[in-house]
BAMAR-283521 format. One record per residue (C-alpha): residue number from 1; z, y, x. Coordinates in nm, 3 decimals. Layout:
<recs>
  seq       c3       c2       c1
  NUM        Z        Y        X
...
</recs>
This chain:
<recs>
  seq       c3       c2       c1
    1   -0.670    1.671    2.045
    2   -0.978    1.414    1.922
    3   -1.027    1.104    1.823
    4   -1.119    0.852    2.044
    5   -1.544    0.825    2.090
    6   -1.688    0.563    1.952
    7   -1.477    0.388    1.714
    8   -1.662    0.223    1.417
    9   -1.666   -0.157    1.521
   10   -1.406   -0.108    1.755
   11   -1.146   -0.412    1.711
   12   -0.802   -0.432    1.800
   13   -0.632   -0.727    1.970
   14   -0.504   -1.038    1.762
   15   -0.166   -0.958    1.617
   16    0.071   -1.203    1.545
   17    0.332   -1.158    1.258
   18    0.647   -1.340    1.118
   19    0.775   -1.328    0.793
   20    1.114   -1.468    0.621
   21    1.278   -1.517    0.273
   22    1.465   -1.253    0.402
   23    1.192   -0.988    0.432
   24    0.998   -1.078    0.133
   25    1.358   -1.021   -0.038
   26    1.428   -0.693    0.130
   27    1.029   -0.556    0.067
   28    1.099   -0.618   -0.308
   29    1.424   -0.441   -0.329
   30    1.234   -0.158   -0.115
   31    0.993   -0.111   -0.378
   32    1.294   -0.071   -0.638
   33    1.272   -0.421   -0.797
   34    1.611   -0.469   -0.939
   35    1.723   -0.089   -0.911
   36    1.751   -0.049   -1.283
   37    1.853   -0.400   -1.418
   38    1.946   -0.576   -1.127
   39    1.907   -0.903   -1.337
   40    1.574   -0.808   -1.401
   41    1.304   -0.952   -1.154
   42    1.485   -1.218   -1.012
   43    1.221   -1.421   -0.858
   44    1.138   -1.102   -0.617
   45    1.493   -1.056   -0.511
   46    1.682   -1.349   -0.485
   47    1.694   -1.739   -0.354
   48    1.985   -1.875   -0.502
   49    1.924   -1.815   -0.880
   50    1.976   -2.158   -1.098
   51    1.598   -2.252   -1.216
   52    1.423   -1.934   -1.026
   53    1.185   -1.975   -0.705
   54    1.136   -1.717   -0.492
   55    0.822   -1.532   -0.506
   56    0.674   -1.241   -0.282
   57    0.537   -0.957   -0.407
   58    0.160   -0.939   -0.378
   59    0.166   -0.583   -0.228
   60    0.381   -0.735    0.089
   61    0.024   -0.814    0.206
   62   -0.010   -0.445    0.396
   63    0.289   -0.582    0.591
   64    0.124   -0.878    0.701
   65   -0.176   -0.635    0.846
   66    0.018   -0.345    0.913
   67    0.082   -0.354    1.311
   68   -0.291   -0.443    1.416
   69   -0.380   -0.117    1.476
   70   -0.672    0.021    1.629
   71   -0.634    0.296    1.902
   72   -0.755    0.652    1.731
   73   -0.742    0.865    2.027
   74   -0.557    1.201    2.073
   75   -0.453    1.279    1.748
   76   -0.185    1.523    1.563
   77    0.036    1.242    1.426
   78    0.170    1.450    1.180
   79   -0.181    1.533    1.012
   80   -0.248    1.174    0.949
   81   -0.205    1.065    0.585
   82   -0.207    0.766    0.418
   83   -0.561    0.756    0.187
   84   -0.674    0.446    0.032
   85   -0.550    0.100    0.050
   86   -0.676   -0.251   -0.104
   87   -0.562   -0.612   -0.018
   88   -0.695   -0.914   -0.142
   89   -0.490   -1.237   -0.121
   90   -0.663   -1.609   -0.062
   91   -0.385   -1.777   -0.226
   92   -0.036   -1.597   -0.326
   93    0.172   -1.563   -0.013
   94    0.480   -1.819    0.097
   95    0.754   -1.680    0.117
   96    0.796   -1.732    0.497
   97    0.489   -1.786    0.754
   98    0.307   -1.652    1.059
   99   -0.027   -1.468    1.109
  100   -0.268   -1.418    1.293
  101   -0.426   -1.074    1.253
  102   -0.727   -0.838    1.355
  103   -0.845   -0.507    1.265
  104   -1.213   -0.348    1.273
  105   -1.268    0.009    1.213
  106   -1.525    0.022    0.980
  107   -1.636    0.333    0.910
  108   -1.502    0.722    1.071
  109   -1.641    0.962    0.760
  110   -1.664    1.327    0.839
  111   -1.491    1.531    0.541
  112   -1.509    1.884    0.695
  113   -1.129    1.963    0.724
  114   -1.088    1.582    0.880
  115   -1.201    1.262    0.963
  116   -1.156    0.965    0.728
  117   -1.092    0.610    0.940
  118   -1.126    0.308    0.723
  119   -1.016    0.008    0.893
  120   -1.063   -0.367    0.790
  121   -0.759   -0.598    0.838
  122   -0.803   -1.016    0.873
  123   -0.518   -1.228    0.834
  124   -0.516   -1.620    0.912
  125   -0.285   -1.908    0.906
  126   -0.141   -1.929    1.292
  127   -0.134   -2.245    1.300
  128   -0.443   -2.345    1.112
  129   -0.643   -2.062    1.101
  130   -0.678   -2.041    0.693
  131   -0.734   -1.777    0.536
  132   -0.459   -1.575    0.409
  133   -0.529   -1.177    0.327
  134   -0.734   -0.926    0.392
  135   -0.636   -0.585    0.366
  136   -0.881   -0.238    0.427
  137   -0.674    0.087    0.510
  138   -0.808    0.432    0.520
  139   -0.632    0.732    0.688
  140   -0.732    1.117    0.645
  141   -0.665    1.304    0.999
  142   -0.644    1.660    0.924
  143   -0.791    1.886    1.197
  144   -1.057    1.605    1.307
  145   -1.358    1.651    1.043
  146   -1.674    1.897    1.195
  147   -1.825    1.669    1.419
  148   -2.149    1.597    1.220
  149   -2.079    1.282    1.110
  150   -2.169    1.103    0.779
  151   -1.959    1.270    0.423
  152   -1.971    0.938    0.229
  153   -1.974    0.917   -0.128
  154   -1.756    0.958   -0.414
  155   -1.679    0.651   -0.587
  156   -1.665    0.681   -0.999
  157   -1.328    0.664   -1.157
  158   -1.273    0.313   -1.287
  159   -0.988    0.451   -1.526
  160   -1.126    0.469   -1.901
  161   -1.107    0.777   -2.130
  162   -0.858    0.625   -2.328
  163   -0.507    0.569   -2.432
  164   -0.339    0.309   -2.156
  165   -0.253   -0.008   -2.310
  166    0.042   -0.030   -2.097
  167    0.299    0.245   -1.940
  168    0.581    0.178   -1.689
  169    0.819    0.457   -1.582
  170    1.006    0.377   -1.276
  171    1.253    0.614   -1.142
  172    1.299    0.648   -0.714
  173    1.623    0.703   -0.546
  174    1.657    0.978   -0.325
  175    1.713    0.719   -0.062
  176    1.427    0.536   -0.078
  177    1.236    0.641    0.207
  178    1.540    0.549    0.432
  179    1.508    0.191    0.240
  180    1.154    0.172    0.256
  181    1.135    0.214    0.592
  182    1.384   -0.084    0.692
  183    1.035   -0.274    0.630
  184    0.872   -0.141    0.930
  185    0.702    0.146    0.889
  186    0.979    0.407    1.061
  187    0.670    0.676    1.039
  188    0.915    0.980    1.067
  189    0.699    1.211    0.799
  190    0.954    0.997    0.563
  191    1.302    1.060    0.745
  192    1.268    1.363    0.961
  193    1.275    1.666    0.818
  194    1.152    1.853    1.129
  195    0.892    1.649    1.148
  196    0.788    1.632    0.798
  197    0.783    2.039    0.837
  198    0.519    2.043    1.091
  199    0.304    1.817    0.832
  200    0.311    2.089    0.592
  201    0.588    1.923    0.370
  202    0.951    2.099    0.234
  203    1.123    1.737    0.340
  204    1.045    1.428    0.410
  205    0.821    1.261    0.154
  206    0.814    0.888    0.037
  207    0.586    0.604    0.191
  208    0.239    0.597   -0.003
  209    0.318    0.233    0.019
  210    0.657    0.216   -0.162
  211    0.455    0.414   -0.445
  212    0.180    0.105   -0.442
  213    0.483   -0.125   -0.456
  214    0.607   -0.033   -0.744
  215    0.275    0.014   -0.900
  216    0.258   -0.364   -0.834
  217    0.560   -0.436   -0.963
  218    0.412   -0.253   -1.292
  219    0.126   -0.490   -1.318
  220    0.299   -0.757   -1.252
  221    0.580   -0.694   -1.534
  222    0.256   -0.624   -1.769
  223   -0.076   -0.740   -1.714
  224    0.069   -1.074   -1.531
  225    0.339   -1.141   -1.768
  226    0.580   -1.143   -1.497
  227    0.419   -1.391   -1.281
  228    0.356   -1.238   -0.942
  229    0.156   -1.548   -0.839
  230   -0.122   -1.368   -1.099
  231   -0.213   -1.072   -0.880
  232   -0.429   -1.108   -0.615
  233   -0.565   -0.768   -0.529
  234   -0.480   -0.423   -0.572
  235   -0.722   -0.090   -0.463
  236   -0.615    0.259   -0.479
  237   -0.625    0.601   -0.337
  238   -0.340    0.835   -0.302
  239   -0.437    1.202   -0.396
  240   -0.027    1.391   -0.386
  241    0.248    1.290   -0.192
  242    0.594    1.207   -0.396
  243    0.927    1.282   -0.298
  244    1.230    1.031   -0.333
  245    1.404    1.065   -0.619
  246    1.079    1.126   -0.839
  247    0.957    0.926   -1.149
  248    0.659    0.745   -1.139
  249    0.482    0.657   -1.431
  250    0.185    0.366   -1.440
  251   -0.065    0.327   -1.654
  252   -0.277    0.054   -1.709
  253   -0.569   -0.019   -1.893
  254   -0.742   -0.383   -1.975
  255   -1.080   -0.388   -2.051
  256   -1.213   -0.740   -2.066
  257   -1.175   -0.897   -1.733
  258   -1.154   -0.561   -1.556
  259   -0.771   -0.421   -1.489
  260   -0.752   -0.028   -1.366
  261   -0.440    0.183   -1.335
  262   -0.309    0.531   -1.258
  263    0.021    0.657   -1.164
  264    0.171    1.003   -1.164
  265    0.462    1.193   -1.147
  266    0.463    1.388   -1.434
  267    0.152    1.560   -1.532
  268    0.044    1.517   -1.102
  269   -0.162    1.208   -1.058
  270    0.001    1.023   -0.692
  271   -0.224    0.681   -0.708
  272   -0.573    0.692   -0.860
  273   -0.903    0.505   -0.914
  274   -0.676    0.191   -0.922
  275   -0.832   -0.157   -0.975
  276   -0.650   -0.468   -0.974
  277   -0.744   -0.816   -0.941
  278   -0.621   -1.101   -1.156
  279   -0.657   -1.495   -1.204
  280   -0.558   -1.461   -1.557
</recs>
């Protein structure tokens, strides 16, 4: 098995993606909105609450670009894990829309035990061509390193060495991954015990993007004062797997205009080097 040659600069054919209000509502519920208090986060979870306008949780951006993928070659699927993810919104996402998406592989790094492949995606309105959002996705593919490529640099950790300004804890459910997969990510790593075992896991793990969505909710609830439209971007690295049923603790720091965050399960950090972009 091997990565496709000359991946850097490879672009996929444009992919169309359409979403409705129901897709946005399902996504919010899949990342825990309203699970502990159904009366909370009604703007994310309902369409018929008096005086409440439905809004899209900004991390929905990854769903818009998810299926615009470059063929990475003959790789071993159980050894591919999500390593990093970011998104940047041009404006708050509408509750329904149609996008045209293109993705380009921008880096293939040799990490020794594996390869890190970074892909940037751009989504524009399918009707007008106006920019909607961009995402950057990095995956680590075990066993694909050692080809003599660039190793890349290790960025500094932006999280301050002080107590966080906000701490939010969310309990995931034992069936969280089964719910999240209904948003369109049917990777059997998150549902099939035999497939998960091939990847070295005792049982199926939670989608990294589900943890990411829980973290987006914590940012909206704290530094955005409940206004989802104020969150315009996130960037973070996945460091450890999360098991469905575990509790996520999101720590958030605000230093002037900079917002940084980290998500942990107990003492184990599962999402780090987090940076959020706000309009407020």
